[in-house]
C-alpha positions in Angstrom: -113.5 12.3 -130.5 -109.3 11.6 -129.6 -106.9 12.7 -132.1 -106.6 8.9 -134.0 -109.7 8.8 -134.9 -110.1 11.8 -136.7 -106.7 10.8 -138.0 -108.7 7.6 -139.8 -111.7 8.9 -140.1 -110.7 12.1 -142.1 -112.6 12.5 -145.2 -109.1 13.9 -147.0 -107.0 10.9 -146.0 -107.1 8.2 -149.2 -107.0 4.2 -148.1 -103.0 4.4 -148.7 -102.5 7.0 -146.9 -104.4 5.3 -143.6 -101.9 1.8 -144.2 -99.0 3.9 -144.5 -100.3 5.7 -141.4 -100.7 2.2 -139.6 -97.3 0.2 -140.4 -95.5 3.7 -139.6 -95.9 3.9 -136.6 -94.9 0.3 -135.3 -91.4 0.0 -135.6 -90.4 -3.1 -137.5 -88.6 -6.0 -135.9 -84.9 -5.3 -137.3 -85.6 -1.4 -135.4 -86.9 -3.8 -131.9 -83.3 -6.5 -132.6 -81.6 -3.4 -132.6 -83.3 -1.8 -129.6 -82.9 -4.9 -127.6 -78.7 -5.3 -128.9 -77.9 -1.3 -127.3 -79.7 -2.0 -124.5 -78.0 -5.5 -123.6 -74.8 -3.9 -125.1 -75.1 -0.9 -122.9 -75.7 -3.3 -119.3 -73.1 -5.4 -120.4 -70.4 -2.3 -120.4 -72.1 -1.4 -116.5 -72.0 -4.2 -115.4 -67.9 -4.5 -116.1 -67.4 -1.1 -115.4 -68.6 -1.6 -111.8 -66.3 -4.9 -111.9 -64.0 -3.1 -113.3 -63.5 -0.2 -110.3 -64.7 -3.1 -107.7 -61.9 -5.5 -108.4 -59.7 -1.9 -108.2 -60.9 -0.9 -104.7 -60.3 -4.6 -103.4 -56.7 -3.6 -104.4 -56.6 -0.2 -103.3 -57.5 -2.0 -99.6 -55.7 -4.8 -99.9 -52.8 -2.3 -100.8 -53.0 0.3 -98.1 -51.9 -2.2 -95.3 -48.7 -2.3 -97.1 -48.4 1.2 -97.5 -49.6 2.1 -93.9 -46.4 3.2 -91.8 -45.2 0.7 -89.7 -46.1 0.7 -86.1 -43.6 2.5 -84.0 -43.9 0.0 -80.6 -43.3 -2.5 -83.7 -40.1 -1.0 -84.7 -38.6 -0.9 -81.5 -39.7 -4.2 -80.7 -37.1 -4.8 -83.6 -34.4 -3.1 -82.4 -35.3 -4.5 -78.7 -36.2 -2.1 -77.5 -39.8 -2.9 -76.4 -41.0 -6.2 -75.2 -44.1 -8.4 -77.7 -46.5 -10.5 -76.6 -45.7 -14.3 -75.9 -46.9 -15.3 -79.3 -45.3 -12.8 -80.9 -47.6 -9.9 -81.5 -47.5 -6.5 -80.7 -49.0 -4.9 -78.0 -49.8 -1.7 -80.0 -51.4 -2.8 -84.0 -51.4 -6.9 -82.8 -49.4 -7.6 -86.2 -46.8 -10.0 -85.4 -43.1 -8.7 -84.9 
């Protein structure tokens, strides 16, 4: 006999105890709503944090090109010591000089 059956059919339990046990084993609607709200808020927080991290990464990647030291050949072209291609791009890095 399973445990639940032994609890319900026990001669030591009266009907009020059995009814209370049956009601207390299932969460009420307010508990389910609270669990749902907490789950939705948690998922939204995860999505927001992920979105923020992605936007920070995109800013870093865009800024990374700005922080890269200039090409030495570009400096030579700017000083007039080297020649760029006809379209004005650097032969070393391809930047427009």
